[in-house]
mmCIF file of the N, C-alpha and C atoms, coordinates in Angstrom:
data_MODEL
# 
_entry.id   MODEL 
# 
loop_
_atom_site.group_PDB 
_atom_site.id 
_atom_site.type_symbol 
_atom_site.label_atom_id 
_atom_site.label_alt_id 
_atom_site.label_comp_id 
_atom_site.label_asym_id 
_atom_site.label_entity_id 
_atom_site.label_seq_id 
_atom_site.pdbx_PDB_ins_code 
_atom_site.Cartn_x 
_atom_site.Cartn_y 
_atom_site.Cartn_z 
_atom_site.occupancy 
_atom_site.B_iso_or_equiv 
_atom_site.pdbx_formal_charge 
_atom_site.auth_seq_id 
_atom_site.auth_comp_id 
_atom_site.auth_asym_id 
_atom_site.auth_atom_id 
_atom_site.pdbx_PDB_model_num 
ATOM 1   N N  . MET A 1 1  ? 1.222  -1.200 -0.169  1.00 0.00 ? 1  MET A N  1 
ATOM 2   C CA . MET A 1 1  ? -0.111 -0.099 -0.014  1.00 0.00 ? 1  MET A CA 1 
ATOM 3   C C  . MET A 1 1  ? 0.790  1.091  0.341   1.00 0.00 ? 1  MET A C  1 
ATOM 4   N N  . LYS A 1 2  ? 2.304  0.677  0.757   1.00 0.00 ? 2  LYS A N  1 
ATOM 5   C CA . LYS A 1 2  ? 3.054  2.159  0.528   1.00 0.00 ? 2  LYS A CA 1 
ATOM 6   C C  . LYS A 1 2  ? 3.480  2.714  -0.390  1.00 0.00 ? 2  LYS A C  1 
ATOM 7   N N  . THR A 1 3  ? 3.841  1.392  -1.531  1.00 0.00 ? 3  THR A N  1 
ATOM 8   C CA . THR A 1 3  ? 4.057  1.853  -2.725  1.00 0.00 ? 3  THR A CA 1 
ATOM 9   C C  . THR A 1 3  ? 3.238  2.620  -3.687  1.00 0.00 ? 3  THR A C  1 
ATOM 10  N N  . LYS A 1 4  ? 1.980  2.040  -3.388  1.00 0.00 ? 4  LYS A N  1 
ATOM 11  C CA . LYS A 1 4  ? 0.858  2.861  -4.151  1.00 0.00 ? 4  LYS A CA 1 
ATOM 12  C C  . LYS A 1 4  ? 0.606  4.280  -3.940  1.00 0.00 ? 4  LYS A C  1 
ATOM 13  N N  . SER A 1 5  ? 0.825  4.602  -2.735  1.00 0.00 ? 5  SER A N  1 
ATOM 14  C CA . SER A 1 5  ? 0.830  5.986  -1.681  1.00 0.00 ? 5  SER A CA 1 
ATOM 15  C C  . SER A 1 5  ? 1.952  6.607  -3.016  1.00 0.00 ? 5  SER A C  1 
ATOM 16  N N  . PHE A 1 6  ? 3.240  6.129  -2.707  1.00 0.00 ? 6  PHE A N  1 
ATOM 17  C CA . PHE A 1 6  ? 4.468  6.829  -3.021  1.00 0.00 ? 6  PHE A CA 1 
ATOM 18  C C  . PHE A 1 6  ? 4.246  7.289  -4.654  1.00 0.00 ? 6  PHE A C  1 
ATOM 19  N N  . LEU A 1 7  ? 3.780  6.170  -5.412  1.00 0.00 ? 7  LEU A N  1 
ATOM 20  C CA . LEU A 1 7  ? 3.603  6.013  -6.599  1.00 0.00 ? 7  LEU A CA 1 
ATOM 21  C C  . LEU A 1 7  ? 2.728  7.317  -7.531  1.00 0.00 ? 7  LEU A C  1 
ATOM 22  N N  . TYR A 1 8  ? 1.396  7.490  -6.261  1.00 0.00 ? 8  TYR A N  1 
ATOM 23  C CA . TYR A 1 8  ? 0.504  8.362  -6.789  1.00 0.00 ? 8  TYR A CA 1 
ATOM 24  C C  . TYR A 1 8  ? 1.395  9.522  -6.685  1.00 0.00 ? 8  TYR A C  1 
ATOM 25  N N  . SER A 1 9  ? 1.644  9.485  -5.276  1.00 0.00 ? 9  SER A N  1 
ATOM 26  C CA . SER A 1 9  ? 2.733  11.408 -5.287  1.00 0.00 ? 9  SER A CA 1 
ATOM 27  C C  . SER A 1 9  ? 3.638  11.509 -5.555  1.00 0.00 ? 9  SER A C  1 
ATOM 28  N N  . ILE A 1 10 ? 4.184  10.671 -6.527  1.00 0.00 ? 10 ILE A N  1 
ATOM 29  C CA . ILE A 1 10 ? 5.221  10.853 -8.020  1.00 0.00 ? 10 ILE A CA 1 
ATOM 30  C C  . ILE A 1 10 ? 4.785  11.674 -8.923  1.00 0.00 ? 10 ILE A C  1 
ATOM 31  N N  . ALA A 1 11 ? 3.612  10.821 -9.351  1.00 0.00 ? 11 ALA A N  1 
ATOM 32  C CA . ALA A 1 11 ? 2.581  10.941 -10.205 1.00 0.00 ? 11 ALA A CA 1 
ATOM 33  C C  . ALA A 1 11 ? 2.077  12.183 -10.280 1.00 0.00 ? 11 ALA A C  1 
ATOM 34  N N  . ALA A 1 12 ? 1.589  12.524 -8.747  1.00 0.00 ? 12 ALA A N  1 
ATOM 35  C CA . ALA A 1 12 ? 1.233  13.965 -8.547  1.00 0.00 ? 12 ALA A CA 1 
ATOM 36  C C  . ALA A 1 12 ? 1.923  14.889 -9.096  1.00 0.00 ? 12 ALA A C  1 
ATOM 37  N N  . ALA A 1 13 ? 3.497  14.924 -8.393  1.00 0.00 ? 13 ALA A N  1 
ATOM 38  C CA . ALA A 1 13 ? 4.348  16.352 -8.609  1.00 0.00 ? 13 ALA A CA 1 
ATOM 39  C C  . ALA A 1 13 ? 4.969  16.258 -9.800  1.00 0.00 ? 13 ALA A C  1 
ATOM 40  N N  . LEU A 1 14 ? 4.508  15.088 -10.816 1.00 0.00 ? 14 LEU A N  1 
ATOM 41  C CA . LEU A 1 14 ? 5.002  15.492 -11.997 1.00 0.00 ? 14 LEU A CA 1 
ATOM 42  C C  . LEU A 1 14 ? 3.922  16.134 -12.533 1.00 0.00 ? 14 LEU A C  1 
ATOM 43  N N  . LEU A 1 15 ? 2.893  15.739 -12.653 1.00 0.00 ? 15 LEU A N  1 
ATOM 44  C CA . LEU A 1 15 ? 1.825  16.568 -13.361 1.00 0.00 ? 15 LEU A CA 1 
ATOM 45  C C  . LEU A 1 15 ? 1.788  18.128 -13.319 1.00 0.00 ? 15 LEU A C  1 
ATOM 46  N N  . VAL A 1 16 ? 1.693  18.203 -11.497 1.00 0.00 ? 16 VAL A N  1 
ATOM 47  C CA . VAL A 1 16 ? 1.671  19.640 -11.093 1.00 0.00 ? 16 VAL A CA 1 
ATOM 48  C C  . VAL A 1 16 ? 3.189  20.189 -12.110 1.00 0.00 ? 16 VAL A C  1 
ATOM 49  N N  . ALA A 1 17 ? 4.301  19.816 -12.094 1.00 0.00 ? 17 ALA A N  1 
ATOM 50  C CA . ALA A 1 17 ? 5.264  20.798 -12.340 1.00 0.00 ? 17 ALA A CA 1 
ATOM 51  C C  . ALA A 1 17 ? 5.648  20.273 -13.976 1.00 0.00 ? 17 ALA A C  1 
ATOM 52  N N  . PHE A 1 18 ? 4.589  19.831 -14.982 1.00 0.00 ? 18 PHE A N  1 
ATOM 53  C CA . PHE A 1 18 ? 4.808  19.728 -15.949 1.00 0.00 ? 18 PHE A CA 1 
ATOM 54  C C  . PHE A 1 18 ? 3.393  20.949 -16.486 1.00 0.00 ? 18 PHE A C  1 
ATOM 55  N N  . SER A 1 19 ? 2.488  21.174 -15.704 1.00 0.00 ? 19 SER A N  1 
ATOM 56  C CA . SER A 1 19 ? 1.390  21.574 -15.838 1.00 0.00 ? 19 SER A CA 1 
ATOM 57  C C  . SER A 1 19 ? 1.866  23.657 -15.985 1.00 0.00 ? 19 SER A C  1 
ATOM 58  N N  . ALA A 1 20 ? 2.900  23.585 -14.986 1.00 0.00 ? 20 ALA A N  1 
ATOM 59  C CA . ALA A 1 20 ? 3.047  24.720 -14.375 1.00 0.00 ? 20 ALA A CA 1 
ATOM 60  C C  . ALA A 1 20 ? 3.220  26.123 -16.181 1.00 0.00 ? 20 ALA A C  1 
ATOM 61  N N  . GLN A 1 21 ? 3.034  27.032 -15.955 1.00 0.00 ? 21 GLN A N  1 
ATOM 62  C CA . GLN A 1 21 ? 3.219  28.078 -17.074 1.00 0.00 ? 21 GLN A CA 1 
ATOM 63  C C  . GLN A 1 21 ? 4.857  28.227 -17.244 1.00 0.00 ? 21 GLN A C  1 
ATOM 64  N N  . ALA A 1 22 ? 5.348  28.281 -18.752 1.00 0.00 ? 22 ALA A N  1 
ATOM 65  C CA . ALA A 1 22 ? 6.752  28.577 -18.937 1.00 0.00 ? 22 ALA A CA 1 
ATOM 66  C C  . ALA A 1 22 ? 7.010  30.136 -18.942 1.00 0.00 ? 22 ALA A C  1 
ATOM 67  N N  . ALA A 1 23 ? 7.772  30.987 -18.769 1.00 0.00 ? 23 ALA A N  1 
ATOM 68  C CA . ALA A 1 23 ? 7.978  32.259 -18.931 1.00 0.00 ? 23 ALA A CA 1 
ATOM 69  C C  . ALA A 1 23 ? 7.869  32.377 -20.667 1.00 0.00 ? 23 ALA A C  1 
ATOM 70  N N  . PRO A 1 24 ? 7.516  33.694 -21.135 1.00 0.00 ? 24 PRO A N  1 
ATOM 71  C CA . PRO A 1 24 ? 7.554  33.478 -22.738 1.00 0.00 ? 24 PRO A CA 1 
ATOM 72  C C  . PRO A 1 24 ? 8.987  34.173 -22.737 1.00 0.00 ? 24 PRO A C  1 
ATOM 73  N N  . ILE A 1 25 ? 9.240  33.069 -24.546 1.00 0.00 ? 25 ILE A N  1 
ATOM 74  C CA . ILE A 1 25 ? 10.669 33.331 -24.675 1.00 0.00 ? 25 ILE A CA 1 
ATOM 75  C C  . ILE A 1 25 ? 11.102 34.684 -25.407 1.00 0.00 ? 25 ILE A C  1 
ATOM 76  N N  . LYS A 1 26 ? 11.916 35.278 -25.283 1.00 0.00 ? 26 LYS A N  1 
ATOM 77  C CA . LYS A 1 26 ? 12.335 36.540 -25.411 1.00 0.00 ? 26 LYS A CA 1 
ATOM 78  C C  . LYS A 1 26 ? 12.621 36.780 -27.022 1.00 0.00 ? 26 LYS A C  1 
ATOM 79  N N  . ILE A 1 27 ? 12.278 37.241 -28.222 1.00 0.00 ? 27 ILE A N  1 
ATOM 80  C CA . ILE A 1 27 ? 12.952 36.863 -29.631 1.00 0.00 ? 27 ILE A CA 1 
ATOM 81  C C  . ILE A 1 27 ? 13.234 38.458 -29.620 1.00 0.00 ? 27 ILE A C  1 
ATOM 82  N N  . GLY A 1 28 ? 14.880 39.102 -29.727 1.00 0.00 ? 28 GLY A N  1 
ATOM 83  C CA . GLY A 1 28 ? 15.327 40.087 -30.452 1.00 0.00 ? 28 GLY A CA 1 
ATOM 84  C C  . GLY A 1 28 ? 15.096 40.529 -31.581 1.00 0.00 ? 28 GLY A C  1 
ATOM 85  N N  . TYR A 1 29 ? 14.242 41.549 -32.194 1.00 0.00 ? 29 TYR A N  1 
ATOM 86  C CA . TYR A 1 29 ? 14.526 42.101 -33.236 1.00 0.00 ? 29 TYR A CA 1 
ATOM 87  C C  . TYR A 1 29 ? 14.812 43.074 -33.952 1.00 0.00 ? 29 TYR A C  1 
ATOM 88  N N  . SER A 1 30 ? 15.031 43.692 -35.099 1.00 0.00 ? 30 SER A N  1 
ATOM 89  C CA . SER A 1 30 ? 15.722 44.902 -35.543 1.00 0.00 ? 30 SER A CA 1 
ATOM 90  C C  . SER A 1 30 ? 14.757 45.267 -37.180 1.00 0.00 ? 30 SER A C  1 
ATOM 91  N N  . ASP A 1 31 ? 16.054 46.317 -37.190 1.00 0.00 ? 31 ASP A N  1 
ATOM 92  C CA . ASP A 1 31 ? 15.400 46.326 -38.832 1.00 0.00 ? 31 ASP A CA 1 
ATOM 93  C C  . ASP A 1 31 ? 15.306 45.737 -40.119 1.00 0.00 ? 31 ASP A C  1 
ATOM 94  N N  . TRP A 1 32 ? 16.712 45.024 -39.900 1.00 0.00 ? 32 TRP A N  1 
ATOM 95  C CA . TRP A 1 32 ? 17.177 43.398 -40.840 1.00 0.00 ? 32 TRP A CA 1 
ATOM 96  C C  . TRP A 1 32 ? 16.052 43.224 -41.237 1.00 0.00 ? 32 TRP A C  1 
ATOM 97  N N  . PRO A 1 33 ? 16.098 42.986 -43.007 1.00 0.00 ? 33 PRO A N  1 
ATOM 98  C CA . PRO A 1 33 ? 14.848 42.191 -43.241 1.00 0.00 ? 33 PRO A CA 1 
ATOM 99  C C  . PRO A 1 33 ? 14.532 40.882 -43.030 1.00 0.00 ? 33 PRO A C  1 
ATOM 100 N N  . GLY A 1 34 ? 15.919 40.434 -42.619 1.00 0.00 ? 34 GLY A N  1 
ATOM 101 C CA . GLY A 1 34 ? 15.483 38.701 -42.547 1.00 0.00 ? 34 GLY A CA 1 
ATOM 102 C C  . GLY A 1 34 ? 14.697 38.563 -40.976 1.00 0.00 ? 34 GLY A C  1 
ATOM 103 N N  . TRP A 1 35 ? 14.515 39.655 -39.966 1.00 0.00 ? 35 TRP A N  1 
ATOM 104 C CA . TRP A 1 35 ? 13.854 39.496 -38.664 1.00 0.00 ? 35 TRP A CA 1 
ATOM 105 C C  . TRP A 1 35 ? 12.476 39.378 -39.074 1.00 0.00 ? 35 TRP A C  1 
ATOM 106 N N  . THR A 1 36 ? 11.334 39.813 -40.391 1.00 0.00 ? 36 THR A N  1 
ATOM 107 C CA . THR A 1 36 ? 10.253 40.353 -40.472 1.00 0.00 ? 36 THR A CA 1 
ATOM 108 C C  . THR A 1 36 ? 8.980  39.022 -40.568 1.00 0.00 ? 36 THR A C  1 
ATOM 109 N N  . ALA A 1 37 ? 9.803  38.082 -40.571 1.00 0.00 ? 37 ALA A N  1 
ATOM 110 C CA . ALA A 1 37 ? 9.467  36.803 -40.282 1.00 0.00 ? 37 ALA A CA 1 
ATOM 111 C C  . ALA A 1 37 ? 8.823  36.303 -38.885 1.00 0.00 ? 37 ALA A C  1 
ATOM 112 N N  . TRP A 1 38 ? 9.445  36.771 -37.550 1.00 0.00 ? 38 TRP A N  1 
ATOM 113 C CA . TRP A 1 38 ? 9.234  36.849 -36.604 1.00 0.00 ? 38 TRP A CA 1 
ATOM 114 C C  . TRP A 1 38 ? 7.743  37.533 -36.405 1.00 0.00 ? 38 TRP A C  1 
ATOM 115 N N  . GLN A 1 39 ? 8.222  37.897 -36.762 1.00 0.00 ? 39 GLN A N  1 
ATOM 116 C CA . GLN A 1 39 ? 6.441  39.522 -36.701 1.00 0.00 ? 39 GLN A CA 1 
ATOM 117 C C  . GLN A 1 39 ? 6.038  38.986 -37.327 1.00 0.00 ? 39 GLN A C  1 
ATOM 118 N N  . ILE A 1 40 ? 5.984  38.248 -38.616 1.00 0.00 ? 40 ILE A N  1 
ATOM 119 C CA . ILE A 1 40 ? 4.957  37.761 -39.410 1.00 0.00 ? 40 ILE A CA 1 
ATOM 120 C C  . ILE A 1 40 ? 3.697  36.391 -38.763 1.00 0.00 ? 40 ILE A C  1 
ATOM 121 N N  . ALA A 1 41 ? 4.929  35.583 -38.058 1.00 0.00 ? 41 ALA A N  1 
ATOM 122 C CA . ALA A 1 41 ? 4.107  34.589 -37.566 1.00 0.00 ? 41 ALA A CA 1 
ATOM 123 C C  . ALA A 1 41 ? 3.240  35.033 -36.313 1.00 0.00 ? 41 ALA A C  1 
ATOM 124 N N  . LYS A 1 42 ? 3.814  35.833 -35.545 1.00 0.00 ? 42 LYS A N  1 
ATOM 125 C CA . LYS A 1 42 ? 3.188  36.447 -34.239 1.00 0.00 ? 42 LYS A CA 1 
ATOM 126 C C  . LYS A 1 42 ? 2.065  36.975 -34.581 1.00 0.00 ? 42 LYS A C  1 
ATOM 127 N N  . GLU A 1 43 ? 2.326  37.781 -35.392 1.00 0.00 ? 43 GLU A N  1 
ATOM 128 C CA . GLU A 1 43 ? 0.558  38.270 -36.042 1.00 0.00 ? 43 GLU A CA 1 
ATOM 129 C C  . GLU A 1 43 ? -0.246 37.639 -36.392 1.00 0.00 ? 43 GLU A C  1 
ATOM 130 N N  . LYS A 1 44 ? 0.348  36.162 -37.339 1.00 0.00 ? 44 LYS A N  1 
ATOM 131 C CA . LYS A 1 44 ? -1.022 34.957 -37.587 1.00 0.00 ? 44 LYS A CA 1 
ATOM 132 C C  . LYS A 1 44 ? -1.011 34.218 -36.532 1.00 0.00 ? 44 LYS A C  1 
ATOM 133 N N  . GLY A 1 45 ? -0.072 34.263 -35.400 1.00 0.00 ? 45 GLY A N  1 
ATOM 134 C CA . GLY A 1 45 ? -0.800 33.486 -34.444 1.00 0.00 ? 45 GLY A CA 1 
ATOM 135 C C  . GLY A 1 45 ? -0.130 32.472 -34.435 1.00 0.00 ? 45 GLY A C  1 
ATOM 136 N N  . LEU A 1 46 ? 0.768  31.893 -34.686 1.00 0.00 ? 46 LEU A N  1 
ATOM 137 C CA . LEU A 1 46 ? 1.522  30.719 -35.882 1.00 0.00 ? 46 LEU A CA 1 
ATOM 138 C C  . LEU A 1 46 ? 2.374  30.287 -34.376 1.00 0.00 ? 46 LEU A C  1 
ATOM 139 N N  . PHE A 1 47 ? 2.943  31.385 -33.289 1.00 0.00 ? 47 PHE A N  1 
ATOM 140 C CA . PHE A 1 47 ? 3.440  30.403 -32.074 1.00 0.00 ? 47 PHE A CA 1 
ATOM 141 C C  . PHE A 1 47 ? 2.329  30.482 -31.391 1.00 0.00 ? 47 PHE A C  1 
ATOM 142 N N  . LYS A 1 48 ? 1.088  30.780 -30.777 1.00 0.00 ? 48 LYS A N  1 
ATOM 143 C CA . LYS A 1 48 ? 0.236  30.183 -30.545 1.00 0.00 ? 48 LYS A CA 1 
ATOM 144 C C  . LYS A 1 48 ? -0.476 28.912 -30.742 1.00 0.00 ? 48 LYS A C  1 
ATOM 145 N N  . LYS A 1 49 ? -0.941 29.048 -31.466 1.00 0.00 ? 49 LYS A N  1 
ATOM 146 C CA . LYS A 1 49 ? -0.560 27.862 -32.321 1.00 0.00 ? 49 LYS A CA 1 
ATOM 147 C C  . LYS A 1 49 ? -0.034 26.179 -32.138 1.00 0.00 ? 49 LYS A C  1 
ATOM 148 N N  . ASN A 1 50 ? 1.247  26.606 -31.807 1.00 0.00 ? 50 ASN A N  1 
ATOM 149 C CA . ASN A 1 50 ? 1.772  25.475 -31.317 1.00 0.00 ? 50 ASN A CA 1 
ATOM 150 C C  . ASN A 1 50 ? 2.492  25.426 -30.319 1.00 0.00 ? 50 ASN A C  1 
ATOM 151 N N  . GLY A 1 51 ? 2.061  25.921 -29.169 1.00 0.00 ? 51 GLY A N  1 
ATOM 152 C CA . GLY A 1 51 ? 2.026  26.255 -28.080 1.00 0.00 ? 51 GLY A CA 1 
ATOM 153 C C  . GLY A 1 51 ? 3.016  26.819 -27.348 1.00 0.00 ? 51 GLY A C  1 
ATOM 154 N N  . VAL A 1 52 ? 3.348  27.637 -28.387 1.00 0.00 ? 52 VAL A N  1 
ATOM 155 C CA . VAL A 1 52 ? 4.777  28.195 -27.416 1.00 0.00 ? 52 VAL A CA 1 
ATOM 156 C C  . VAL A 1 52 ? 4.689  29.826 -27.396 1.00 0.00 ? 52 VAL A C  1 
ATOM 157 N N  . GLU A 1 53 ? 5.048  30.573 -26.335 1.00 0.00 ? 53 GLU A N  1 
ATOM 158 C CA . GLU A 1 53 ? 5.062  32.071 -25.905 1.00 0.00 ? 53 GLU A CA 1 
ATOM 159 C C  . GLU A 1 53 ? 5.557  32.720 -26.643 1.00 0.00 ? 53 GLU A C  1 
ATOM 160 N N  . VAL A 1 54 ? 5.632  34.061 -27.094 1.00 0.00 ? 54 VAL A N  1 
ATOM 161 C CA . VAL A 1 54 ? 6.562  34.642 -27.615 1.00 0.00 ? 54 VAL A CA 1 
ATOM 162 C C  . VAL A 1 54 ? 7.133  35.989 -27.552 1.00 0.00 ? 54 VAL A C  1 
ATOM 163 N N  . GLU A 1 55 ? 7.442  36.696 -27.085 1.00 0.00 ? 55 GLU A N  1 
ATOM 164 C CA . GLU A 1 55 ? 7.707  37.785 -27.022 1.00 0.00 ? 55 GLU A CA 1 
ATOM 165 C C  . GLU A 1 55 ? 8.493  38.569 -27.754 1.00 0.00 ? 55 GLU A C  1 
ATOM 166 N N  . LEU A 1 56 ? 7.980  39.069 -28.740 1.00 0.00 ? 56 LEU A N  1 
ATOM 167 C CA . LEU A 1 56 ? 9.359  40.263 -29.404 1.00 0.00 ? 56 LEU A CA 1 
ATOM 168 C C  . LEU A 1 56 ? 10.020 41.436 -29.024 1.00 0.00 ? 56 LEU A C  1 
ATOM 169 N N  . VAL A 1 57 ? 11.497 41.329 -28.917 1.00 0.00 ? 57 VAL A N  1 
ATOM 170 C CA . VAL A 1 57 ? 11.572 42.243 -28.374 1.00 0.00 ? 57 VAL A CA 1 
ATOM 171 C C  . VAL A 1 57 ? 12.300 43.588 -29.654 1.00 0.00 ? 57 VAL A C  1 
ATOM 172 N N  . TRP A 1 58 ? 12.083 44.833 -29.404 1.00 0.00 ? 58 TRP A N  1 
ATOM 173 C CA . TRP A 1 58 ? 12.746 45.615 -30.844 1.00 0.00 ? 58 TRP A CA 1 
ATOM 174 C C  . TRP A 1 58 ? 14.136 46.315 -30.033 1.00 0.00 ? 58 TRP A C  1 
ATOM 175 N N  . PHE A 1 59 ? 14.771 45.810 -30.705 1.00 0.00 ? 59 PHE A N  1 
ATOM 176 C CA . PHE A 1 59 ? 16.433 46.798 -30.560 1.00 0.00 ? 59 PHE A CA 1 
ATOM 177 C C  . PHE A 1 59 ? 16.690 47.898 -31.549 1.00 0.00 ? 59 PHE A C  1 
ATOM 178 N N  . PRO A 1 60 ? 16.870 49.136 -31.250 1.00 0.00 ? 60 PRO A N  1 
ATOM 179 C CA . PRO A 1 60 ? 17.323 49.506 -32.872 1.00 0.00 ? 60 PRO A CA 1 
ATOM 180 C C  . PRO A 1 60 ? 18.859 49.269 -32.884 1.00 0.00 ? 60 PRO A C  1 
ATOM 181 N N  . ILE A 1 61 ? 19.002 49.173 -34.248 1.00 0.00 ? 61 ILE A N  1 
ATOM 182 C CA . ILE A 1 61 ? 20.367 48.812 -34.508 1.00 0.00 ? 61 ILE A CA 1 
ATOM 183 C C  . ILE A 1 61 ? 21.411 50.182 -34.705 1.00 0.00 ? 61 ILE A C  1 
# 
């Protein structure tokens, strides 16, 4: 019976650990044309569709 309780405790702990919200990924971008893909992906909701929280951070060159 102790083994069963222990396994349930471990399963509950793992469930709580993996269900916690992760901090958003920060992506820095600038005027360079190659960075526009990040902005387009954010505007179209592609990050959220795939379960990724992204924060775009603008930095001037």
